[in-house]
C-alpha positions in Angstrom: 4.8 -11.6 -3.7 5.6 -11.0 0.0 5.0 -8.0 2.2 8.8 -7.8 2.6 9.2 -7.2 -1.1 7.7 -3.7 -0.9 11.1 -1.9 -0.9 12.3 -3.9 -3.9 9.1 -3.2 -5.8 9.4 0.6 -5.1 13.0 0.4 -6.5 12.0 -1.7 -9.4 9.3 0.7 -10.6 11.1 3.9 -9.9 11.6 4.7 -13.6 8.1 3.7 -14.7 5.8 6.5 -15.9 8.3 9.2 -14.9 8.4 7.9 -11.3 4.6 7.9 -10.9 3.9 4.2 -11.3 0.7 3.1 -9.5 2.1 -0.3 -8.4 3.8 0.9 -5.2 0.6 2.7 -4.2 -1.5 -0.5 -4.5 1.2 -2.9 -3.3 -0.3 -3.5 0.2 -3.8 -4.2 -1.2 -2.4 -6.5 -3.9 -0.2 -8.5 -1.6 -3.0 -9.1 0.9 -5.6 -10.0 -1.7 -6.1 -13.8 -1.5 -8.5 -13.8 -4.4 -5.8 -12.8 -6.9 -2.2 -14.0 -7.8 0.4 -11.3 -7.3 3.6 -13.0 -8.6 7.3 -12.3 -8.7 10.1 -13.6 -10.8 13.5 -13.9 -9.1 17.1 -14.3 -10.3 19.7 -15.2 -7.8 17.2 -14.5 -5.0 16.4 -11.0 -6.2 13.0 -9.9 -7.5 13.4 -8.7 -11.0 9.8 -8.7 -12.3 6.2 -8.7 -11.1 2.7 -9.4 -12.5 -0.8 -9.9 -11.2 -3.7 -12.1 -12.3 -7.2 -11.2 -10.9 -10.5 -13.0 -11.6 -13.2 -10.3 -11.9 -16.2 -11.7 -13.7 -17.5 -15.1 -14.7 -14.9 -16.8 -16.9 -12.8 -13.5 -17.1 -9.4 -12.8 -15.7 -7.6 -9.5 -15.6 -3.9 -9.2 -16.2 -2.0 -6.2 -14.8 1.1 -4.9 -13.2 3.7 -6.4 -15.6 7.0 -4.8 -14.6 10.7 -5.9 -15.2 13.6 -4.2 -13.6 15.6 -1.9 -15.9 18.7 -4.0 -15.3 17.0 -7.1 -16.7 15.0 -5.8 -19.7 15.5 -7.1 -23.2 16.2 -10.6 -21.9 12.8 -12.1 -22.5 11.6 -12.1 -18.9 8.4 -10.2 -19.6 7.5 -12.6 -22.4 8.3 -15.6 -20.1 6.1 -14.1 -17.3 3.2 -13.4 -19.6 3.2 -16.9 -21.2 3.3 -18.3 -17.6 0.3 -16.2 -16.7 -1.6 -17.3 -19.8 -0.9 -21.0 -19.1 -2.0 -20.6 -15.5 -5.3 -19.0 -16.6 -5.9 -21.8 -19.0 -5.3 -24.4 -16.4 -7.8 -22.7 -14.2 -10.4 -22.9 -17.0 -10.8 -19.1 -17.6 -12.2 -18.5 -21.0 -10.7 -15.0 -21.6 -7.9 -12.8 -20.4 -8.2 -9.0 -20.7 -5.7 -6.2 -19.9 -5.1 -2.5 -20.5 -1.9 -0.7 -21.4 -0.7 2.7 -22.4 2.8 1.5 -23.2 3.5 1.0 -26.9 6.3 -1.5 -26.4 4.1 -3.6 -24.0 1.3 -3.4 -26.6 3.6 -5.0 -29.2 4.5 -7.8 -26.8 0.8 -8.5 -26.1 0.0 -8.6 -29.8 3.0 -10.9 -30.5 1.6 -13.5 -28.0 -1.9 -13.4 -29.5 -3.8 -10.7 -27.8 -6.4 -8.8 -29.9 -6.8 -5.0 -29.5 -10.4 -4.3 -28.8 -10.2 -0.6 -27.8 -8.1 2.4 -28.7 -9.1 5.1 -26.3 -8.6 8.8 -25.8 -9.1 10.6 -22.5 -11.4 13.6 -22.1 -11.8 15.9 -19.1 -14.2 18.6 -17.9 -14.1 20.7 -14.8 -16.9 20.6 -12.3 -19.8 23.0 -12.6 -22.0 24.5 -9.9 -25.7 25.0 -9.8 -27.3 22.0 -11.7 -28.8 18.7 -10.9 -26.9 15.4 -11.0 -28.0 12.7 -13.3 -30.5 10.1 -12.2 -29.3 6.8 -10.8 -31.6 4.0 -12.1 -32.2 0.8 -10.1 -30.9 -2.6 -11.5 -34.2 -3.6 -13.1 -34.4 -0.3 -15.0 -30.7 -0.5 -15.8 -31.2 -3.8 -17.6 -34.2 -2.4 -19.6 -32.2 0.7 -20.7 -30.0 -1.5 -22.9 -32.6 -1.9 -25.6 -32.8 1.9 -25.9 -29.1 2.4 -26.5 -28.1 -0.9 -28.2 -28.2 0.9 -31.6 -26.4 4.0 -30.3 -24.0 5.6 -32.8 -20.4 4.3 -32.3 -21.4 1.4 -30.0 -19.3 -1.0 -32.1 -16.2 1.0 -31.3 -16.3 -0.2 -27.7 -15.5 -3.7 -28.9 -18.2 -5.2 -26.6 -16.5 -4.0 -23.4 -16.4 -1.0 -21.1 -13.4 1.3 -21.0 -12.6 0.3 -17.4 -8.9 0.0 -16.9 -9.4 -1.8 -13.7 -11.3 -4.6 -15.4 -13.2 -4.2 -18.7 -16.6 -5.9 -18.3 -18.8 -7.1 -21.1 -21.0 -4.3 -22.4 -24.6 -5.6 -22.3 -27.9 -5.4 -20.4 -26.4 -7.5 -17.5 -23.6 -5.0 -17.1 -26.0 -2.0 -17.0 -27.9 -3.9 -14.2 -24.7 -4.6 -12.3 -23.6 -0.9 -12.5 -27.0 0.2 -11.4 -26.8 -2.2 -8.5 -23.6 -0.6 -7.2 -24.8 3.0 -7.9 -22.5 3.5 -10.8 -25.0 3.9 -13.7 -26.4 7.3 -14.7 -29.4 7.9 -17.0 -30.1 10.9 -19.1 -33.5 12.3 -20.1 -36.0 9.5 -20.9 -33.2 6.9 -20.7 -32.0 8.0 -24.2 -28.4 8.4 -22.9 -26.5 6.5 -20.2 -23.1 6.7 -18.5 -21.4 3.9 -16.7 -18.9 5.0 -14.0 -15.7 3.2 -12.9 -13.4 3.4 -9.9 -11.3 6.7 -10.2 -7.6 7.0 -10.1 -7.7 10.4 -8.6 -10.0 13.1 -7.3 -12.5 12.9 -10.1 -15.7 11.4 -11.3 -14.5 8.6 -13.7 -16.6 7.4 -16.6 -15.9 4.1 -18.4 -18.8 4.1 -20.9 -21.3 6.5 -22.5 -24.1 5.9 -25.1 -26.6 8.1 -26.7 -26.6 11.2 -28.9 -27.6 14.7 -29.4 -29.4 16.7 -26.7 -30.0 13.8 -24.4 -26.3 12.9 -24.3 -25.1 16.5 -23.9 -27.5 17.0 -21.0 -26.2 13.9 -19.3 -22.6 14.9 -19.9 -23.3 18.3 -18.2 -25.1 16.6 -15.3 -21.9 14.6 -14.6 -20.1 17.9 -14.2 -22.8 19.0 -11.8 -22.3 15.7 -9.9 -18.6 16.2 -9.7 -19.2 19.6 -8.0 -21.8 18.2 -5.6 -19.3 15.5 -4.5 -16.5 18.1 -4.2 -14.4 16.4 -7.0 -12.1 18.3 -9.3 -13.4 17.1 -12.6 -15.0 14.4 -14.8 -12.7 12.1 -16.8 -14.0 10.0 -19.5 -12.4 7.3 -21.8 -13.8 7.2 -25.3 -12.8 5.1 -28.3 -10.8 7.0 -30.9 -13.0 8.6 -33.6 -16.2 7.9 -31.6 -19.0 10.3 -32.8 -19.7 11.3 -29.2 -16.6 13.4 -29.3 -18.6 16.2 -30.8 -21.1 16.0 -27.9 -18.2 16.1 -25.4 -16.7 19.2 -27.0 -20.2 20.9 -27.0 -20.5 20.0 -23.3 -17.2 21.6 -22.2 -14.9 18.5 -22.4 -11.4 18.7 -23.8 -9.0 16.0 -25.0 -6.3 15.1 -22.4 -4.1 12.9 -24.6 -4.5 13.6 -28.3 -1.2 11.9 -29.0 -1.1 9.2 -26.3 -2.6 5.8 -26.5 -4.7 3.7 -24.1 -5.5 0.2 -25.3 -7.6 -2.7 -24.0 -6.7 -6.2 -25.2 -8.3 -9.6 -25.1 -7.0 -13.1 -25.4 -9.4 -16.0 -25.9 -8.2 -18.9 -23.7 -10.6 -21.6 -24.9 -11.2 -22.9 -28.5 
C-alpha cells in the first residue's frame, strides 16, 4: 500500500460495518509500519482489495484488514489474497497465523482454507463506578508465578490457549502473564486468586482480553476494574469472554451485561509448519 491509496481505501471500505470500518482510521499507521506488510491487489491499475500481515510474537503472525471492493466480490479475490498471505508467511518460516473476525462469510472462507476456530466470544460491558480502589498491578516476576494459581481455573480450556485480544491473540501461559505485567496490563484480585489481562482498547474504555478465577475473588476484581475505569475517566469496561464460560455468572453479579448476545466474534488459527 502507498500513502496515496488513502482515498481509494476510504471508498473501498465505505460499506463495511455500516460505514464504521476501522481500516481508514488506522491507514496512516499501517502504511508507515515497516515491520508489517500492508498489501493491495490491483486490477487495471485500481486497488480492489487490501490485507495486512503483522508479526507480533515469536513464530506468530497476525492477519487482518482483508477487504475487497463491493464491485469485485464473489470473484475469488479474497481467497486469492488469503492464500498468497499464507504462502508468504510459510516462506518466512512463521509457525502459526492467527486472526479475528466477526463476519460470518469471512469465517466460512477462513475455515475453507484450513483455519481452526479456537474462540467464539461474546462481549460484555459495565459502566464505571466511583468510590472504590483499582485492582493491584503485579510486577513481571509475580505475574509469572500467578499462572500456577489460575491454571486450573474453571473454563480455562474455552480460551483455546490464547487471549481474546483482537489486535493479536497471544499464547495464554505464564510467560504471557509476565509480559502483560511488564507493560502494566495485568491486574490481580485478592490473594492472586483472580487475574485480568488488559488489551489495547478500540474506544474510550478499559478493555479486557482475559480473565480467570471464580467466586468472590473474581467478582471483587471485576468490580475493581469498574473503579479503575472511573479513576481513568473512561466510560466503561469491555470484556471478551468465550461463549458459555462459567465466569458469565460472576460478570452478571458484578454489574456487567451482554453487548452482543446474537453476534459472533471468532479467533482462528492456522498451523504453518508440520
